[in-house]
C-alpha beads as a LAMMPS data file, in Angstrom:
LAMMPS data file: protein, C-alpha beads

323 atoms
322 bonds

1 atom types
1 bond types

-500.0 500.0 xlo xhi
-500.0 500.0 ylo yhi
-500.0 500.0 zlo zhi

Masses

1 110.0

Atoms # bond

1 1 1 -379.264 -177.352 83.932
2 1 1 -378.785 -181.391 85.856
3 1 1 -378.612 -180.998 89.332
4 1 1 -377.808 -185.235 89.811
5 1 1 -379.862 -185.629 92.951
6 1 1 -380.444 -189.248 91.617
7 1 1 -380.198 -192.256 93.657
8 1 1 -379.128 -195.486 93.026
9 1 1 -382.365 -196.599 92.626
10 1 1 -383.552 -195.023 89.387
11 1 1 -382.181 -196.838 87.174
12 1 1 -383.372 -199.946 88.710
13 1 1 -386.864 -197.851 88.419
14 1 1 -386.557 -196.801 85.368
15 1 1 -385.854 -200.353 84.401
16 1 1 -388.823 -201.879 85.413
17 1 1 -390.909 -198.983 84.346
18 1 1 -389.789 -200.054 81.014
19 1 1 -389.758 -203.774 81.076
20 1 1 -393.413 -203.722 82.165
21 1 1 -394.557 -200.753 79.206
22 1 1 -392.739 -203.408 76.707
23 1 1 -395.006 -205.970 78.594
24 1 1 -398.049 -203.582 77.632
25 1 1 -397.452 -202.551 74.087
26 1 1 -396.600 -206.525 73.294
27 1 1 -399.963 -207.160 74.828
28 1 1 -398.378 -209.528 77.100
29 1 1 -399.462 -208.783 80.565
30 1 1 -401.909 -210.376 82.520
31 1 1 -405.286 -209.800 80.873
32 1 1 -408.287 -208.843 83.453
33 1 1 -411.245 -210.296 83.573
34 1 1 -412.270 -213.748 82.559
35 1 1 -408.519 -214.278 81.180
36 1 1 -407.109 -213.019 84.706
37 1 1 -405.623 -216.982 85.429
38 1 1 -404.634 -216.657 81.989
39 1 1 -400.266 -216.969 82.273
40 1 1 -399.024 -214.354 79.995
41 1 1 -396.865 -216.187 76.872
42 1 1 -393.329 -214.882 76.737
43 1 1 -393.694 -215.438 73.107
44 1 1 -393.305 -212.100 71.148
45 1 1 -392.339 -213.907 67.308
46 1 1 -392.153 -217.217 65.803
47 1 1 -389.792 -217.851 62.823
48 1 1 -390.155 -220.521 61.071
49 1 1 -389.897 -222.641 63.701
50 1 1 -387.624 -220.910 66.649
51 1 1 -389.280 -218.540 68.860
52 1 1 -388.375 -214.449 69.856
53 1 1 -388.840 -214.236 73.907
54 1 1 -390.328 -211.253 75.507
55 1 1 -386.572 -211.437 77.659
56 1 1 -384.518 -211.235 74.720
57 1 1 -385.973 -208.262 73.806
58 1 1 -385.608 -206.688 77.203
59 1 1 -382.430 -207.915 77.403
60 1 1 -381.342 -205.752 74.244
61 1 1 -383.978 -202.656 75.678
62 1 1 -381.487 -203.023 79.012
63 1 1 -378.427 -201.981 77.174
64 1 1 -379.910 -199.076 75.646
65 1 1 -379.044 -196.423 78.638
66 1 1 -381.415 -193.893 78.838
67 1 1 -384.248 -194.890 77.084
68 1 1 -387.728 -193.582 78.820
69 1 1 -390.728 -195.477 79.463
70 1 1 -392.728 -194.115 76.451
71 1 1 -390.178 -195.078 74.243
72 1 1 -390.386 -198.368 75.178
73 1 1 -393.003 -199.659 72.552
74 1 1 -391.590 -197.981 69.767
75 1 1 -388.581 -199.530 71.446
76 1 1 -389.378 -202.882 71.392
77 1 1 -390.952 -203.101 67.901
78 1 1 -387.827 -202.118 66.631
79 1 1 -385.819 -204.757 68.914
80 1 1 -387.967 -207.143 67.628
81 1 1 -387.776 -206.783 64.409
82 1 1 -383.694 -206.780 64.940
83 1 1 -384.031 -210.027 66.604
84 1 1 -385.919 -211.407 63.177
85 1 1 -384.073 -210.476 60.853
86 1 1 -380.931 -211.836 63.589
87 1 1 -382.686 -214.935 63.899
88 1 1 -383.442 -215.958 59.610
89 1 1 -379.705 -215.102 59.306
90 1 1 -378.898 -217.881 62.269
91 1 1 -380.916 -220.225 60.518
92 1 1 -379.042 -219.918 57.091
93 1 1 -375.686 -220.220 59.152
94 1 1 -376.510 -222.851 60.291
95 1 1 -377.957 -224.673 57.140
96 1 1 -374.326 -223.430 55.248
97 1 1 -372.932 -224.983 58.585
98 1 1 -370.864 -222.361 59.530
99 1 1 -371.118 -223.257 63.436
100 1 1 -368.597 -225.753 62.402
101 1 1 -366.109 -223.370 60.665
102 1 1 -363.226 -222.983 62.821
103 1 1 -363.158 -219.287 62.744
104 1 1 -366.533 -219.403 64.055
105 1 1 -366.104 -221.790 66.226
106 1 1 -362.956 -219.195 68.187
107 1 1 -365.067 -216.369 67.879
108 1 1 -367.532 -218.076 69.252
109 1 1 -364.986 -219.487 72.332
110 1 1 -363.407 -216.194 72.366
111 1 1 -367.012 -214.708 73.041
112 1 1 -368.184 -217.107 76.022
113 1 1 -364.868 -217.238 77.321
114 1 1 -365.247 -212.796 77.885
115 1 1 -368.898 -213.531 79.239
116 1 1 -367.862 -215.388 81.982
117 1 1 -364.928 -213.857 83.005
118 1 1 -366.439 -210.209 82.851
119 1 1 -369.715 -211.501 84.812
120 1 1 -367.351 -213.424 86.923
121 1 1 -365.512 -209.535 88.320
122 1 1 -368.846 -208.704 88.502
123 1 1 -370.103 -210.205 90.781
124 1 1 -366.631 -209.864 92.742
125 1 1 -366.859 -206.477 92.436
126 1 1 -370.579 -207.323 94.705
127 1 1 -369.351 -207.120 98.202
128 1 1 -368.656 -203.529 97.638
129 1 1 -369.569 -201.003 100.160
130 1 1 -370.937 -198.012 99.440
131 1 1 -368.996 -194.072 100.171
132 1 1 -370.327 -192.186 103.756
133 1 1 -371.104 -189.558 104.517
134 1 1 -367.744 -188.387 105.746
135 1 1 -365.778 -189.737 102.788
136 1 1 -367.745 -188.005 99.763
137 1 1 -367.798 -184.778 101.933
138 1 1 -363.602 -185.266 102.380
139 1 1 -362.930 -186.090 98.345
140 1 1 -364.931 -182.911 97.879
141 1 1 -362.928 -181.220 100.171
142 1 1 -360.030 -182.750 98.333
143 1 1 -360.662 -181.242 94.909
144 1 1 -361.418 -177.831 95.419
145 1 1 -360.395 -176.848 91.301
146 1 1 -363.060 -179.757 90.698
147 1 1 -365.593 -178.571 92.936
148 1 1 -365.988 -175.480 94.912
149 1 1 -363.483 -173.358 93.318
150 1 1 -364.528 -175.423 89.902
151 1 1 -364.130 -172.962 86.385
152 1 1 -364.399 -173.315 82.552
153 1 1 -361.669 -172.392 80.308
154 1 1 -361.426 -170.679 77.061
155 1 1 -358.211 -172.327 75.564
156 1 1 -355.945 -172.200 72.368
157 1 1 -354.068 -175.384 71.983
158 1 1 -350.696 -175.004 70.120
159 1 1 -349.909 -178.726 68.746
160 1 1 -345.805 -178.666 67.480
161 1 1 -344.795 -181.353 65.770
162 1 1 -341.385 -181.479 66.651
163 1 1 -337.920 -184.282 67.659
164 1 1 -338.250 -185.483 70.973
165 1 1 -334.144 -183.139 71.546
166 1 1 -335.805 -180.358 69.953
167 1 1 -338.384 -180.300 72.881
168 1 1 -336.254 -178.728 76.129
169 1 1 -335.166 -175.554 73.630
170 1 1 -338.964 -175.110 72.457
171 1 1 -339.432 -175.154 76.359
172 1 1 -337.253 -172.284 76.493
173 1 1 -338.258 -170.492 73.780
174 1 1 -341.742 -170.748 75.423
175 1 1 -340.246 -168.832 79.000
176 1 1 -338.383 -166.147 77.687
177 1 1 -341.133 -165.029 75.102
178 1 1 -342.642 -162.345 76.319
179 1 1 -346.253 -163.231 75.497
180 1 1 -348.349 -166.763 73.980
181 1 1 -348.446 -164.732 70.649
182 1 1 -344.295 -163.931 70.770
183 1 1 -343.975 -167.465 70.927
184 1 1 -346.407 -168.614 67.479
185 1 1 -343.923 -166.135 65.669
186 1 1 -341.223 -167.150 66.709
187 1 1 -342.292 -170.714 65.124
188 1 1 -343.344 -169.433 62.759
189 1 1 -339.716 -167.955 61.946
190 1 1 -337.913 -171.192 62.284
191 1 1 -340.717 -172.985 60.123
192 1 1 -341.274 -175.682 63.178
193 1 1 -344.672 -176.725 62.276
194 1 1 -347.534 -176.505 64.502
195 1 1 -351.665 -176.585 64.736
196 1 1 -353.676 -173.982 66.627
197 1 1 -357.892 -175.168 68.144
198 1 1 -359.820 -173.297 70.571
199 1 1 -361.278 -175.691 72.856
200 1 1 -363.355 -174.520 75.569
201 1 1 -363.344 -177.398 78.788
202 1 1 -364.633 -177.604 82.264
203 1 1 -362.674 -178.703 85.045
204 1 1 -363.747 -181.874 84.993
205 1 1 -362.652 -182.123 81.565
206 1 1 -359.504 -182.249 81.646
207 1 1 -356.549 -184.562 82.748
208 1 1 -357.085 -184.635 86.670
209 1 1 -353.356 -185.067 87.657
210 1 1 -352.962 -181.652 85.570
211 1 1 -356.320 -180.150 86.455
212 1 1 -354.124 -177.927 89.859
213 1 1 -351.630 -176.640 87.211
214 1 1 -354.514 -175.169 85.269
215 1 1 -356.124 -174.150 87.958
216 1 1 -352.889 -172.303 88.700
217 1 1 -353.129 -169.710 85.588
218 1 1 -354.153 -166.910 84.863
219 1 1 -355.691 -165.487 82.065
220 1 1 -352.721 -165.010 79.312
221 1 1 -350.634 -167.987 80.855
222 1 1 -349.110 -170.776 79.319
223 1 1 -348.783 -174.598 80.029
224 1 1 -346.228 -176.382 78.135
225 1 1 -346.977 -179.801 78.004
226 1 1 -344.326 -182.823 75.834
227 1 1 -345.788 -185.584 73.241
228 1 1 -345.235 -187.981 71.386
229 1 1 -345.271 -185.861 68.518
230 1 1 -343.304 -183.251 70.088
231 1 1 -345.075 -180.505 72.671
232 1 1 -348.230 -179.129 73.051
233 1 1 -348.600 -175.651 74.694
234 1 1 -352.145 -174.731 76.077
235 1 1 -352.704 -171.507 76.591
236 1 1 -355.777 -169.707 79.539
237 1 1 -357.040 -167.337 76.742
238 1 1 -360.030 -166.804 79.705
239 1 1 -361.780 -168.467 82.570
240 1 1 -365.243 -167.867 84.659
241 1 1 -365.811 -169.439 87.822
242 1 1 -368.817 -171.980 88.177
243 1 1 -368.115 -174.012 91.411
244 1 1 -370.246 -177.119 92.142
245 1 1 -371.827 -177.195 95.215
246 1 1 -371.326 -180.788 97.735
247 1 1 -374.961 -181.741 97.360
248 1 1 -374.992 -181.539 93.318
249 1 1 -371.885 -183.332 92.786
250 1 1 -372.681 -185.823 95.392
251 1 1 -374.004 -188.250 93.524
252 1 1 -371.469 -188.220 91.054
253 1 1 -368.309 -188.934 93.886
254 1 1 -369.964 -192.377 95.169
255 1 1 -370.023 -193.080 91.882
256 1 1 -366.427 -192.360 91.101
257 1 1 -365.661 -193.858 94.551
258 1 1 -367.682 -197.103 94.667
259 1 1 -365.853 -197.555 91.002
260 1 1 -362.237 -196.936 92.324
261 1 1 -363.143 -199.224 95.422
262 1 1 -364.653 -202.013 92.273
263 1 1 -361.452 -201.680 90.070
264 1 1 -359.188 -201.804 93.882
265 1 1 -360.854 -205.520 95.169
266 1 1 -361.097 -207.174 90.915
267 1 1 -357.279 -206.397 90.880
268 1 1 -356.680 -207.678 94.686
269 1 1 -359.002 -211.256 93.554
270 1 1 -357.133 -211.103 90.076
271 1 1 -353.582 -210.624 91.415
272 1 1 -355.044 -213.834 94.208
273 1 1 -356.030 -215.718 91.184
274 1 1 -352.882 -215.423 89.981
275 1 1 -350.997 -216.585 93.280
276 1 1 -352.902 -219.976 93.429
277 1 1 -352.445 -220.561 89.960
278 1 1 -349.556 -222.396 87.873
279 1 1 -348.738 -220.422 84.951
280 1 1 -346.120 -221.297 82.824
281 1 1 -345.266 -219.503 79.592
282 1 1 -343.925 -221.282 76.271
283 1 1 -341.783 -221.182 73.529
284 1 1 -341.182 -216.999 72.517
285 1 1 -343.714 -216.104 76.059
286 1 1 -341.368 -218.068 77.991
287 1 1 -338.262 -216.144 76.366
288 1 1 -339.734 -212.896 77.118
289 1 1 -341.179 -213.047 80.787
290 1 1 -338.614 -215.613 81.947
291 1 1 -340.357 -218.043 82.516
292 1 1 -342.852 -216.616 84.892
293 1 1 -344.985 -213.443 84.977
294 1 1 -343.089 -209.893 85.498
295 1 1 -346.775 -208.091 85.842
296 1 1 -349.795 -208.627 86.618
297 1 1 -352.396 -206.836 84.852
298 1 1 -356.749 -206.761 85.183
299 1 1 -357.661 -208.208 82.332
300 1 1 -360.087 -206.734 79.706
301 1 1 -363.810 -207.704 81.653
302 1 1 -361.854 -206.881 85.151
303 1 1 -361.366 -203.334 83.403
304 1 1 -364.448 -202.970 81.687
305 1 1 -365.744 -204.349 85.340
306 1 1 -363.713 -201.347 86.939
307 1 1 -364.187 -198.345 84.888
308 1 1 -363.841 -195.644 84.792
309 1 1 -359.662 -195.799 85.138
310 1 1 -359.690 -192.505 86.448
311 1 1 -360.913 -189.393 87.775
312 1 1 -361.018 -187.292 85.520
313 1 1 -363.244 -190.341 83.733
314 1 1 -365.927 -190.785 87.103
315 1 1 -366.234 -187.295 87.095
316 1 1 -366.362 -186.081 83.282
317 1 1 -369.430 -188.826 83.263
318 1 1 -370.901 -188.034 87.151
319 1 1 -370.640 -183.437 85.870
320 1 1 -371.269 -183.961 82.300
321 1 1 -374.576 -182.326 82.601
322 1 1 -372.669 -179.442 84.889
323 1 1 -371.145 -177.515 82.233

Bonds

1 1 1 2
2 1 2 3
3 1 3 4
4 1 4 5
5 1 5 6
6 1 6 7
7 1 7 8
8 1 8 9
9 1 9 10
10 1 10 11
11 1 11 12
12 1 12 13
13 1 13 14
14 1 14 15
15 1 15 16
16 1 16 17
17 1 17 18
18 1 18 19
19 1 19 20
20 1 20 21
21 1 21 22
22 1 22 23
23 1 23 24
24 1 24 25
25 1 25 26
26 1 26 27
27 1 27 28
28 1 28 29
29 1 29 30
30 1 30 31
31 1 31 32
32 1 32 33
33 1 33 34
34 1 34 35
35 1 35 36
36 1 36 37
37 1 37 38
38 1 38 39
39 1 39 40
40 1 40 41
41 1 41 42
42 1 42 43
43 1 43 44
44 1 44 45
45 1 45 46
46 1 46 47
47 1 47 48
48 1 48 49
49 1 49 50
50 1 50 51
51 1 51 52
52 1 52 53
53 1 53 54
54 1 54 55
55 1 55 56
56 1 56 57
57 1 57 58
58 1 58 59
59 1 59 60
60 1 60 61
61 1 61 62
62 1 62 63
63 1 63 64
64 1 64 65
65 1 65 66
66 1 66 67
67 1 67 68
68 1 68 69
69 1 69 70
70 1 70 71
71 1 71 72
72 1 72 73
73 1 73 74
74 1 74 75
75 1 75 76
76 1 76 77
77 1 77 78
78 1 78 79
79 1 79 80
80 1 80 81
81 1 81 82
82 1 82 83
83 1 83 84
84 1 84 85
85 1 85 86
86 1 86 87
87 1 87 88
88 1 88 89
89 1 89 90
90 1 90 91
91 1 91 92
92 1 92 93
93 1 93 94
94 1 94 95
95 1 95 96
96 1 96 97
97 1 97 98
98 1 98 99
99 1 99 100
100 1 100 101
101 1 101 102
102 1 102 103
103 1 103 104
104 1 104 105
105 1 105 106
106 1 106 107
107 1 107 108
108 1 108 109
109 1 109 110
110 1 110 111
111 1 111 112
112 1 112 113
113 1 113 114
114 1 114 115
115 1 115 116
116 1 116 117
117 1 117 118
118 1 118 119
119 1 119 120
120 1 120 121
121 1 121 122
122 1 122 123
123 1 123 124
124 1 124 125
125 1 125 126
126 1 126 127
127 1 127 128
128 1 128 129
129 1 129 130
130 1 130 131
131 1 131 132
132 1 132 133
133 1 133 134
134 1 134 135
135 1 135 136
136 1 136 137
137 1 137 138
138 1 138 139
139 1 139 140
140 1 140 141
141 1 141 142
142 1 142 143
143 1 143 144
144 1 144 145
145 1 145 146
146 1 146 147
147 1 147 148
148 1 148 149
149 1 149 150
150 1 150 151
151 1 151 152
152 1 152 153
153 1 153 154
154 1 154 155
155 1 155 156
156 1 156 157
157 1 157 158
158 1 158 159
159 1 159 160
160 1 160 161
161 1 161 162
162 1 162 163
163 1 163 164
164 1 164 165
165 1 165 166
166 1 166 167
167 1 167 168
168 1 168 169
169 1 169 170
170 1 170 171
171 1 171 172
172 1 172 173
173 1 173 174
174 1 174 175
175 1 175 176
176 1 176 177
177 1 177 178
178 1 178 179
179 1 179 180
180 1 180 181
181 1 181 182
182 1 182 183
183 1 183 184
184 1 184 185
185 1 185 186
186 1 186 187
187 1 187 188
188 1 188 189
189 1 189 190
190 1 190 191
191 1 191 192
192 1 192 193
193 1 193 194
194 1 194 195
195 1 195 196
196 1 196 197
197 1 197 198
198 1 198 199
199 1 199 200
200 1 200 201
201 1 201 202
202 1 202 203
203 1 203 204
204 1 204 205
205 1 205 206
206 1 206 207
207 1 207 208
208 1 208 209
209 1 209 210
210 1 210 211
211 1 211 212
212 1 212 213
213 1 213 214
214 1 214 215
215 1 215 216
216 1 216 217
217 1 217 218
218 1 218 219
219 1 219 220
220 1 220 221
221 1 221 222
222 1 222 223
223 1 223 224
224 1 224 225
225 1 225 226
226 1 226 227
227 1 227 228
228 1 228 229
229 1 229 230
230 1 230 231
231 1 231 232
232 1 232 233
233 1 233 234
234 1 234 235
235 1 235 236
236 1 236 237
237 1 237 238
238 1 238 239
239 1 239 240
240 1 240 241
241 1 241 242
242 1 242 243
243 1 243 244
244 1 244 245
245 1 245 246
246 1 246 247
247 1 247 248
248 1 248 249
249 1 249 250
250 1 250 251
251 1 251 252
252 1 252 253
253 1 253 254
254 1 254 255
255 1 255 256
256 1 256 257
257 1 257 258
258 1 258 259
259 1 259 260
260 1 260 261
261 1 261 262
262 1 262 263
263 1 263 264
264 1 264 265
265 1 265 266
266 1 266 267
267 1 267 268
268 1 268 269
269 1 269 270
270 1 270 271
271 1 271 272
272 1 272 273
273 1 273 274
274 1 274 275
275 1 275 276
276 1 276 277
277 1 277 278
278 1 278 279
279 1 279 280
280 1 280 281
281 1 281 282
282 1 282 283
283 1 283 284
284 1 284 285
285 1 285 286
286 1 286 287
287 1 287 288
288 1 288 289
289 1 289 290
290 1 290 291
291 1 291 292
292 1 292 293
293 1 293 294
294 1 294 295
295 1 295 296
296 1 296 297
297 1 297 298
298 1 298 299
299 1 299 300
300 1 300 301
301 1 301 302
302 1 302 303
303 1 303 304
304 1 304 305
305 1 305 306
306 1 306 307
307 1 307 308
308 1 308 309
309 1 309 310
310 1 310 311
311 1 311 312
312 1 312 313
313 1 313 314
314 1 314 315
315 1 315 316
316 1 316 317
317 1 317 318
318 1 318 319
319 1 319 320
320 1 320 321
321 1 321 322
322 1 322 323
């Protein structure tokens, strides 16, 4: 069971350890003895006339979360082989002048725009302050179903296919049924298509907006939830208490509060940018928007920086080891 007592410096320390291990595994660390004044080479391989650097390898390794220092040697060699294959393909593509293909030019421009916008929003979010202990404590106390009164739920999910106009009738049938099993028999009698699934979910794996409703259920009770294809009935078959104390939850809460602040800061920045810019909708887009922006939304890159976008995502990620 994870204790979640991880500080913000752990990823940075791990990255530094992995980087050091990569340099050592490639024989690029500073030499001792007579070679101590000789600068370390940053070239890992040469492919025809092109060089592949250690920095390129490190960049790939940094995109592998959870990589341990003892895995660095094998991971660095794998990354290097991948870069060699990639370089060979790039060289051939340039020989064929594929870099001038309109589709490639367009893809490169789209990638450039996405990367630049993402890094800009990341830079904007750098100024977010770390939550205070009081803020963490308050969030912990405000979500008892997620922490102090956390439970593990054994659920039966009944997915019902039905037209929208039939949904209210189905909900009334569930309320009038003595047991969920009786409701299922009614579905069978009326030839209403449905599927049953058995799952076990911890509190953080449920939609936070519905968590209090789940928490209020007693074993054997059911919840009716309309869905795009009809409705879903969730039956609480059993549950057990699995509380999480504040100490164990602190890191996950801090992570969530930080991301929420980043999201709000990025959204505010984007709104300010829109206000100060001259935006004109043209053609069919002018007809659809009335010539002005009707709603300000965070760009895809901003959404990536602001993740997670909901309490459920954040806490589920942070408490995943507490199941």
